[in-house]
N, C-alpha and C positions, 0 to 999 in steps of 0.2 A: 062220688067225691065232690066235696064242696069247694067252690072257688071263692076266695075272699077278695072282694073289691075294695080298693082304697078310694074313699070319697073325700076330696078336698073341699072344704067350705071356705070361700073367700068372704071376709067381712068388709063391707063397704065403710069407708070413713065418713063420718057425718060431720060437716062443718057447721058450727054454730055461729050466728051473728052476734052484734052487740046487744046486750040486754038493755032494757028500758032505763035502768039506773045509770048504766055507763053512758048512754046517750044523753040523759039529762045532765050529767056532769060535764061531758065533752062540749056540748053546745055553748054554754056560757063561757067556757075557757076560750073557744075559738072566736066568739064574739069579742071578748076582751082583748085578745091578741090582735084582731083586726082593727079595733078602735085605737089601740096603741100605735099600730103601724100607720094608720091614717093620720093620727095626730102628729107623729114624727114627720111625715111627708108634708103636712101643712106648715109645720114649723120651719122645715128646710126651705120650702117654697117662699114663705114670708120673709125669711132671712135673706134669701137670694134677691127678692124684689127690693128689700130695704137696701142691701148692699149695692144693687144696681142703681137705685135712686141716688144714693150718696155719691157714687162714682160719676153719674151723669151731671149732678149739680156741681161737683168739684171741677169737672172738666169745663163746664160753662164758665165758672168763676175764674179759673186759671186762664182761659182764653181771653176773657175780658181784661184781666190784669196785664197779660202780655201785650195786647193791642194798645191799651192806654199808655203803658210805660214806653213802648217803642215809639209812639208818636209824640209824647210830651216831655220826655226826660232831657232832650237836647234843644229845647226852645231857645231862640235868640231874643235879644231885646226887641220889643215891639211885636213879637209873634203872637202873643196872647191877646185876644180881642174882647171876649165876653166870658164871664164866669157867673153862672147862676146855680141854683140848687140842683137842677136836673138837666143842665146844658152847659157845654163849654165849647167856645168857638176860638179857633186859632189858625195860624198859617203853618200848614204841614209842609215839610221839605219833600219835594217830589224828586229833585235831582240836584246834583252838584256838578260843576263844570268849570272850565277855564276859558277866558275870552281869547280867541285866536285871531280875531280880526274885527274891526269896526269900520263901517262906511258912513259917509255923511248923510246918506238917505235913510238911515235908521236900521240897516241890516247889520246884525251881529252874528259872527261865527262862534259857536260854542264847541269846545273840544271835550270829548268824553274823558272822565277820570276813572271810570269803573270798567268792568268786563264788557267787551264789545258785543257779546252774544245776547245780552239782555239790557240794552241801553235804555235807561229811563228817559233820556232826552227825546227818544222817538215818540213818547207819549205826552209831550208838552202840548197843551191846548191853549187856544185863544182865551185870554182872561187870567192865565197864570201870571205870576209876578216874578221879576228878577230883582235880587238884592245883591249888592256887590260890596267888596271891601275897598276902602280908599287906598291910594298909593301914597306912601309917606317917604320923602327923601329918596325917591327913585327906587324904593323897594316895595315888594308886595306885602301889604300889612296883614293880609290873611294868613301869612306864615307864622305870625305871632298870635297865640291863642288869647292873649289879653286884649287884642284889638277887636272891637265889636264891628260887625258889618254896618253898612250905611242904613239909616232908618228909612230912607226913601225907597218906595216900591215903584218899579217900572213895569207897566203891563206889557206883555209880549204876545205875539201872535203864535199860531200853531207852528210847530217845528217841521222843517223839511230837510231831507238829507242833502248834504253838500259833498259827500265823498270823503276819502281819506287823504289828508294833506298834512304838510308840516306845520307844527305849532310850537312856538318857543323862540328864545333869542338865538341869534346867529351863532352857529357852531354847536349849539345844544338842542336844536329843534328835533322834535319827534314826529313821526307820521302817525296820526291818530284820527279816528273817525270824527267828523265834524257835522254840526247841524246848524241850519240857518233859521234865525228867528227875527221878527221885526219889532223894533222898539220905536217909540215916538222920536222922530228925527230931531226935534228941538231939544231933547234931553239926552240923546245918545252921546253927546260930547263928554258927558261925565264918566263914560266907560273908557278904559284903557286896556290895550293888549297885555295879556299876562295876568290879569286880575282874576282871582277865583270868585265864583258867583254861586248863589243858591237860587233854584227855581222853586217857588212855593205855590201852594194851592190852598185856598180857604177851605177849612174842614170843620165839621161839628161832630161831637158826640152828644146824642140826645137820648132821653128816656121817653119812649113812645108806646102807644097801644095799637095792637093789631089783632083782629080775630078774638077779641076778648082777653088777650094776654098782653103783658108788658115786657118790653125788650130794651136792651141797649143797642143802639144803632149808630151808624156813621154815614154821613153824606158830605159831598164836596161840591164846590161851586166853580164854574168857569164863566165864560162870556154869555152863555145861554141861561145862567141862573143855577139854582140848587138842583142837583140830581136827586133821584129817588133814594130814600134812605135804605141802607143795607143792614140787615141784622148782624150783630156781632156776637151777642150772647143772650141767653134767656131760656125760658121765661123767668122774669124777675118779679119781685113784689111791685105793687102799684105805687103811684106817686105818694098817696097818703100813708103807705106803709114803708116809705123810705127805701124803695127799690134801688134808687140811685140818689146819692147826696154828695155834692161837690162843694168844697169850701176852700178858700184861699187864706194864706197867712203871709205876713211880712217877715223880714229877716229876724225881727225881734219876737216872732211868734204870735203877734196880735192878729185877730181875724180882720180881713179886708175884702171888699168887693171890687176894688180898683185893680185891674190887671197890671197897671204900671208899677204898683207897689208890691206885687206878689213875688215871693221867693220860694214858696212851697204850695203844692196842691195836695189836697187830701180827698180820697174817694172812698165812699162806703157803698158797697154793692151787695144787695141782699136778694136771695133767691129761695123760693120754696122747693122742697123736695117733691119731685113728680113721680107718681106711680100710675101706670096705665093711662097716661095722658092727663091725670088730674093732680092738682096741687094738694099736698098733705098739710097738716098743721105744723110740721117741723120745717125749720128754715136753716139755711147756711148763709154765711156772710164772709166777705173779704174786705180788708182795709188796705188801701194803697196810698202810700205817701211818696210824693215825687218832689225832690229838690230840683228846682229849675236852674241847673248848673250853667246854662247859657246866659243867665241874667246876672247883672252886677249885684254885689251885696249892698245892703242899705248904707253902709258907711263909705261906699265908693271904692273899696278894695276889690280886686278881681277874685 
């Protein structure tokens, strides 16, 4: 008897790779897609750098504008000293106060008018100057905005704390922090209790060069002379490229170099866009026009 055996044959699956033709077609396509992707990445990176440069330059120019306007827009008569193409010198208001007491030896007690936690009177230095409003008909002229402060500048010494004491007329006196400063005893008689005063400090905005770049800087002066210039904004264009240009105008709009005749100041500030620490060929600029509202008009009207 014969026995039939069932023999199963398994066929192995044969995997075939890419043909040479397919490989020759795929490689250029992959290279093309890679080139497109790299190009897009470079464009995005370049746009990001450009946008960053624009934002950085705009920030510096805005900072310069805010600093200049805050210092100059409320100048009083006689505060403006020198105006040149790339420099302006003026008396910056450091503090405002009221006179609470005057002694014959030149000691003046100044009462704070602002917040007590950050008194600018504590920073009064020797060489600062005091300007006061005159008293007219027994009233404080400083209460009238049309009355200009005295043109006379009285040099003061460094301020020292005098404690919190009453200041003001009888029946209406307030307890406020006071500071003691020294004034020339021969001229202190011009000051009267209750008079509002300004403490000013000579200041300059200058266009200067440092480490091969140009900047807008500010410096102040006390009894020891001018301090080190502090950068405000930059880098700017050079002096020859009009990185900073300051001009003055009279009330009639005529250009003038005489601070006594100026009723408007105009600033042109130009800065190159910086990328990776280097200046590009593209520039941004800002124009600032400041009406000196503290100064009288040319025809004498306030």
